[in-house]
PAZAPA-4460 file (N, C-alpha, C; in steps of 0.05 Angstrom, whole numbers, plus 32768, in hexadecimal, padded with zeros to 4 digits):
% residues 100
    n_x    n_y    n_z   ca_x   ca_y   ca_z    c_x    c_y    c_z   seq   type   mol
   866D   87AC   8970   8679   879C   8985   866C   8780   8984     1      M     A
   867D   876C   8987   8674   8750   8988   867D   8745   89A3     2      T     A
   866A   8737   89B1   8671   872A   89CA   866B   870D   89C7     3      I     A
   867E   86FC   89CF   867B   86DF   89CE   8681   86D4   89EA     4      K     A
   866E   86C4   89F5   8672   86B7   8A0F   867E   869C   8A0A     5      F     A
   8695   8697   8A16   86A1   867C   8A16   869B   866E   8A30     6      L     A
   8689   865B   8A2F   867F   864E   8A47   8693   8639   8A51     7      D     A
   869A   863A   8A6A   86AC   8626   8A76   869C   860E   8A7F     8      S     A
   8682   8612   8A82   8671   85FC   8A8C   8671   85F9   8AAA     9      G     A
   867E   860C   8AB8   867F   860B   8AD5   866F   8621   8AE2    10      R     A
   8664   861B   8AFA   8656   862F   8B0A   866A   863B   8B1D    11      E     A
   8666   8654   8B27   8678   8660   8B39   867B   8650   8B53    12      P     A
   8693   864F   8B5E   8698   863F   8B76   869E   8651   8B8F    13      Q     A
   86A4   866A   8B8A   86AA   867C   8BA1   8698   8694   8BA0    14      V     A
   8697   86A2   8BB7   8685   86BA   8BB9   8690   86D1   8BA8    15      A     A
   867F   86E3   8B9F   8688   86FA   8B90   869A   870D   8BA1    16      P     A
   86AA   871C   8B94   86BC   872F   8BA1   86AA   8746   8BAC    17      D     A
   86AB   874B   8BC7   869A   875F   8BD3   86A0   877C   8BCA    18      P     A
   86B8   8780   8BBE   86BF   879A   8BB4   86AF   87A2   8B9C    19      K     A
   86A1   878F   8B8F   8692   8794   8B77   8675   878A   8B79    20      F     A
   8665   8794   8B8C   864A   8789   8B90   8637   878E   8B78    21      P     A
   863D   87A2   8B68   862D   87A8   8B50   863B   87A3   8B36    22      N     A
   864F   8792   8B37   865F   878C   8B1F   8677   879F   8B1D    23      G     A
   8687   879A   8B09   869E   87AB   8B05   869F   87B5   8AE8    24      M     A
   86AD   87CB   8AE5   86B2   87D7   8ACB   86D0   87D6   8AC5    25      D     A
   86D7   87CD   8AAE   86F3   87CB   8AA6   86F9   87E3   8A94    26      I     A
   870D   87F3   8A9B   8715   880A   8A8B   8732   8804   8A82    27      V     A
   8735   87FE   8A68   874E   87F7   8A5C   8757   880D   8A49    28      E     A
   876F   8816   8A4D   8779   882A   8A3B   8797   882F   8A40    29      G     A
   87A7   8829   8A2D   87C3   882D   8A31   87CF   8819   8A43    30      G     A
   87E2   8821   8A55   87F0   880E   8A65   87E1   8805   8A7E    31      P     A
   87CA   8811   8A84   87BC   880B   8A9D   87A0   8800   8A97    32      V     A
   8798   87EB   8AA5   877D   87E1   8AA4   8772   87E3   8AC1    33      T     A
   875B   87F0   8AC4   8750   87F4   8ADE   8736   87E3   8AE1    34      A     A
   8733   87D7   8AF9   871A   87CA   8B00   870D   87DC   8B15    35      R     A
   86F6   87E6   8B0E   86E8   87F9   8B20   86CC   87F0   8B25    36      L     A
   86C1   87F6   8B3D   86A6   87EF   8B43   8693   87FD   8B30    37      P     A
   867D   87F0   8B29   8668   87FD   8B18   8658   880E   8B2B    38      H     A
   8651   8827   8B24   8654   8835   8B0A   866B   8848   8B09    39      P     A
   867D   8848   8B1C   8694   885A   8B1B   86A5   8856   8B03    40      E     A
   86AA   883D   8AFB   86BA   8837   8AE4   86AD   8841   8ACA    41      G     A
   8693   883E   8AC9   8685   8847   8AB1   8687   8865   8AAE    42      W     A
   8684   8873   8AC5   8687   8890   8AC4   86A3   8899   8ABB    43      K     A
   86B7   888B   8AC5   86D3   8891   8ABD   86D6   888C   8A9F    44      L     A
   86CC   8876   8A96   86CF   886E   8A79   86C2   8884   8A67    45      A     A
   86AC   888F   8A70   869E   88A3   8A5F   86AF   88BD   8A5E    46      Q     A
   86BF   88C2   8A72   86CF   88DB   8A73   86EA   88D9   8A65    47      S     A
   86F3   88C2   8A5D   870D   88BE   8A51   870E   88CA   8A35    48      L     A
   8724   88D7   8A2F   8728   88E2   8A14   8737   88CD   8A04    49      A     A
   8737   88D0   89EA   8745   88BE   89D9   8732   88A9   89CD    50      G     A
   873B   889D   89B8   872B   8889   89AA   8727   8870   89BB    51      P     A
   870E   8867   89BD   8708   884F   89CC   86EA   884A   89CB    52      G     A
   86E2   8834   89D5   86C6   882C   89D5   86BE   8822   89F1    53      C     A
   86A6   8827   89F8   869B   881D   8A12   8684   880B   8A0C    54      T     A
   8686   87F2   8A16   8672   87DE   8A10   8664   87D4   8A29    55      F     A
   8649   87D2   8A28   863B   87C3   8A3E   863E   87A6   8A39    56      P     A
   8642   8796   8A4D   8645   8779   8A4B   862E   876A   8A57    57      L     A
   8628   8752   8A4F   8613   8742   8A5B   8619   873E   8A79    58      P     A
   8607   8746   8A8A   860C   8745   8AA7   85F5   8739   8AB6    59      Y     A
   85F9   8728   8AC9   8612   8718   8ACC   8614   8703   8AB6    60      P     A
   862B   86F8   8AB3   862E   86E3   8A9F   861F   86CA   8AA7    61      S     A
   8619   86B7   8A95   860A   869F   8A9C   8618   868E   8AB1    62      P     A
   8633   868C   8AB0   8643   867C   8AC3   8660   8681   8ABD    63      R     A
   8672   8671   8AC7   868F   8676   8AC3   8696   8673   8AA6    64      C     A
   86A8   8684   8A9D   86B1   8683   8A81   86C0   869C   8A7A    65      G     A
   86BF   86A4   8A61   86CC   86BC   8A58   86BB   86CA   8A44    66      A     A
   86BD   86E5   8A44   86B0   86F5   8A2F   86C6   86FF   8A1C    67      L     A
   86C2   86FB   8A03   86D5   8705   89EE   86C7   871C   89E1    68      V     A
   86D1   8734   89E4   86C5   874C   89D9   86D6   8756   89C2    69      V     A
   86CA   875A   89AB   86D8   8764   8993   86CB   877E   898A    70      T     A
   86DC   8792   8987   86D3   87AC   897D   86D0   87A9   895E    71      C     A
   86B9   87B0   8954   86B5   87AE   8937   86C1   87C6   8928    72      N     A
   86C9   87DB   8936   86D5   87F2   8929   86F3   87EE   8924    73      R     A
   8701   87E6   8939   871F   87E4   8937   8729   87C8   8937    74      C     A
   8718   87B4   893E   8720   8798   893E   872D   878E   8957    75      G     A
   8730   87A0   896B   873D   8797   8984   872C   8782   8992    76      K     A
   8739   876E   899E   872B   8759   89AC   8735   8756   89C8    77      R     A
   8723   8754   89DB   872A   8751   89F8   871B   873A   8A03    78      V     A
   8729   872A   8A14   871C   8714   8A23   871A   871B   8A40    79      G     A
   8702   8715   8A4C   86FD   871B   8A68   86F2   8701   8A75    80      L     A
   86FD   86FA   8A8C   86F2   86E3   8A9A   86DA   86EC   8AAA    81      T     A
   86C6   86DA   8AAC   86AD   86E0   8ABB   86A6   86C7   8ACA    82      V     A
   8694   86CB   8ADE   868D   86B4   8AF0   8670   86B2   8AF5    83      A     A
   865F   86C2   8AE9   8642   86C0   8AEE   863B   86CA   8B0A    84      G     A
   8649   86DE   8B14   8644   86E9   8B2E   8640   8707   8B2C    85      R     A
   8638   8713   8B43   8633   8730   8B44   864C   8740   8B3F    86      T     A
   8664   8735   8B42   867D   8744   8B3D   8687   8742   8B20    87      D     A
   8676   8738   8B0E   867E   8736   8AF2   8681   8752   8AE6    88      D     A
   868D   8753   8ACF   8691   876C   8AC0   8677   8775   8AB4    89      V     A
   8670   878E   8AB7   8658   879A   8AAB   865E   87AB   8A92    90      R     A
   8674   87BA   8A93   867B   87CC   8A7D   8699   87C8   8A78    91      W     A
   86A0   87CC   8A5E   86BC   87CB   8A56   86C1   87E4   8A45    92      L     A
   86D6   87F3   8A4D   86E0   880A   8A3D   86FB   8802   8A33    93      R     A
   86FE   8800   8A19   8719   87F9   8A0E   8722   880D   89F9    94      M     A
   873B   8813   89FB   8748   8825   89E8   8749   8818   89CD    95      A     A
   8747   8828   89B8   8749   881E   899C   8764   8812   8997    96      C     A
   8764   87FE   8986   877D   87F1   897D   878C   8804   896B    97      K     A
   87A6   8808   8970   87B5   881B   8960   87B5   8812   8943    98      P     A
   87B4   8825   8931   87B5   881F   8914   87D2   881B   890C    99      K     A
   87D7   8807   88FA   87F3   8802   88F2   87FE   8818   88E1   100      P     A
***
């Protein structure tokens, strides 16, 4: 897995989302992507069947920007916006890219 932080150069301007006081976990697979409070999302990601990877992400991010996560196994790439706050993404579970 490769993670690249794209810095916007801005600091957060609004308060973090109170629904995610310990960060959020993104569970992506098929037609649905879920944002869940940490650690519930991480627990769900570990229980999912099928090919996929679960990645810890730098938490919190340095400031506003985006994380570009690339799976070194299947080549899938995902972009996540971050803001350097407590509601940033902590874990990402993404399904493998279908083979041609």
